C-alpha positions as CSV (number, residue, x, y, z in Angstrom):
1,M,-39.5,30.2,-24.3
2,Q,-38.8,31.4,-20.8
3,L,-37.5,34.8,-19.6
4,N,-34.7,34.2,-17.2
5,G,-33.6,37.5,-15.6
6,N,-32.7,39.8,-18.5
7,S,-31.9,37.0,-21.0
8,L,-34.2,34.8,-23.1
9,V,-33.8,31.1,-22.5
10,M,-35.1,28.6,-25.1
11,Q,-36.4,25.3,-23.8
12,Q,-35.2,22.8,-26.4
13,R,-37.6,20.0,-27.0
14,Q,-36.1,16.6,-27.7
15,G,-37.9,13.5,-28.6
16,F,-38.7,10.7,-31.0
17,S,-41.5,8.8,-32.8
18,I,-41.2,5.1,-33.3
19,R,-43.5,2.3,-34.6
20,L,-42.7,-1.2,-33.6
21,P,-44.1,-4.8,-33.5
22,S,-46.2,-5.8,-30.5
23,N,-43.6,-7.8,-28.5
24,P,-41.7,-7.5,-25.2
25,E,-38.4,-6.6,-26.9
26,S,-40.0,-3.6,-28.6
27,M,-41.5,-2.5,-25.3
28,R,-38.0,-2.6,-23.6
29,E,-36.5,-0.7,-26.6
30,V,-39.0,2.2,-26.1
31,Q,-38.5,2.2,-22.3
32,N,-34.8,2.5,-22.8
33,C,-35.1,5.3,-25.3
34,V,-37.3,7.3,-22.9
35,A,-35.0,6.6,-19.9
36,Q,-32.0,7.8,-21.9
37,L,-33.8,11.0,-23.0
38,L,-34.9,11.8,-19.4
39,A,-31.3,11.1,-18.1
40,E,-29.9,13.5,-20.7
41,L,-32.4,16.1,-19.5
42,E,-31.3,15.4,-15.9
43,Y,-34.7,14.4,-14.6
44,S,-34.7,13.1,-11.0
45,Q,-34.7,9.3,-10.3
46,R,-38.2,9.7,-8.8
47,D,-39.5,11.3,-12.0
48,C,-37.7,8.7,-14.2
49,F,-39.3,5.9,-12.1
50,S,-42.8,7.4,-12.4
51,V,-42.5,7.9,-16.2
52,R,-41.0,4.5,-16.7
53,L,-43.7,2.7,-14.7
54,A,-46.5,4.6,-16.5
55,L,-45.0,3.9,-19.8
56,E,-44.6,0.2,-19.1
57,E,-48.3,0.0,-18.2
58,A,-49.3,1.9,-21.3
59,L,-47.2,-0.3,-23.5
60,A,-48.4,-3.5,-21.9
61,N,-52.0,-2.3,-22.4
62,A,-51.3,-1.5,-26.1
63,V,-49.6,-4.9,-26.8
64,K,-51.8,-7.1,-24.6
65,H,-55.3,-5.6,-24.9
66,G,-55.1,-3.3,-27.9
67,N,-53.2,-5.5,-30.3
68,G,-54.0,-8.8,-28.7
69,R,-50.3,-9.8,-28.6
70,D,-50.4,-10.0,-32.4
71,E,-46.8,-9.3,-33.5
72,S,-48.0,-8.4,-37.0
73,K,-49.8,-5.4,-35.4
74,K,-47.7,-2.4,-34.4
75,F,-47.8,0.1,-31.6
76,E,-46.5,3.7,-32.0
77,V,-44.9,5.9,-29.4
78,R,-44.3,9.6,-29.7
79,C,-42.2,11.2,-27.0
80,Q,-41.3,14.9,-26.6
81,A,-39.5,16.3,-23.6
82,N,-37.8,19.4,-22.4
83,S,-36.5,20.7,-19.1
84,E,-40.0,21.2,-17.7
85,V,-42.3,18.4,-19.0
86,V,-42.2,15.0,-20.8
87,E,-45.2,14.0,-23.0
88,I,-45.6,10.5,-24.3
89,E,-48.4,9.1,-26.6
90,V,-48.8,5.4,-27.0
91,C,-51.1,4.2,-29.9
92,D,-52.2,0.7,-30.8
93,Q,-54.1,-0.8,-33.7
94,G,-57.0,-2.1,-31.5
95,A,-60.6,-1.0,-31.3
96,G,-60.1,0.9,-28.1
97,F,-61.9,0.6,-24.8
98,S,-64.2,2.6,-22.5
99,L,-62.6,3.9,-19.4
100,E,-65.9,3.6,-17.6
101,Q,-65.9,-0.1,-18.1
102,V,-62.5,-0.6,-16.4
103,P,-63.2,-1.7,-12.8
104,S,-61.4,0.0,-9.9
105,P,-58.6,-2.2,-8.6
106,T,-59.3,-1.0,-5.1
107,E,-62.9,-2.2,-4.8
108,G,-64.7,-5.5,-4.2
109,E,-63.4,-8.6,-6.0
110,C,-60.9,-6.6,-8.0
111,L,-59.0,-5.9,-4.8
112,F,-57.2,-9.3,-4.9
113,N,-57.0,-9.5,-8.7
114,P,-53.3,-9.1,-9.8
115,N,-54.5,-7.7,-13.2
116,G,-56.3,-4.4,-14.0
117,R,-54.0,-2.0,-12.1
118,G,-52.4,-0.4,-15.2
119,V,-54.8,2.5,-15.7
120,A,-54.8,3.3,-11.9
121,L,-50.9,3.3,-11.8
122,M,-50.7,5.5,-14.9
123,E,-53.1,8.0,-13.3
124,R,-51.2,7.9,-10.1
125,F,-47.7,8.4,-11.5
126,M,-48.4,10.9,-14.3
127,D,-49.7,14.5,-14.0
128,H,-52.1,14.2,-16.9
129,I,-53.7,11.3,-18.8
130,E,-55.9,11.7,-21.9
131,Y,-57.4,8.8,-23.8
132,R,-58.0,9.4,-27.5
133,S,-59.3,7.5,-30.5
134,N,-61.8,5.5,-28.5
135,G,-59.1,4.5,-26.1
136,S,-56.6,3.1,-28.7
137,S,-54.3,6.0,-27.8
138,V,-53.2,7.4,-24.5
139,L,-51.4,10.7,-24.0
140,M,-49.5,11.1,-20.7
141,Q,-47.7,14.1,-19.3
142,K,-45.3,14.4,-16.4
143,R,-44.0,17.7,-15.1
144,R,-40.5,17.8,-13.7
145,S,-40.7,17.7,-9.9
146,P,-39.2,20.7,-8.1
147,V,-35.6,20.2,-7.0
148,E,-35.4,19.3,-3.3
149,A,-33.0,21.4,-1.2
């Protein structure tokens, strides 16, 4: 709830939870659902781009690394958004990973490696990233950017 002048304004939360097979079509379906939700809430194109990019990386990590591209394994996405913040959690059925073992894509031999940039991109484009369940779940939050005059 937010107090706006003398009236009380409720910030309606919208969202969904979905569990899908580990394949590219499922990834696109989730991205489209999130994009539609943010469009309905009138998020800026910049914020929509940031969220979509981070979500794409989180889904790719879940499908490729977490579930080993095994379509019999599922990934789950929970998304909640309101006029101030969007929160997305992506969970896979993998064993997880240790963030400390992910090499920085900006150092040494990794600088020219086309892989391994997902975690860095997610951290760059979202306001908060939290890894849960030994890394088999990632919670991402993005606050709505101020409206530019």
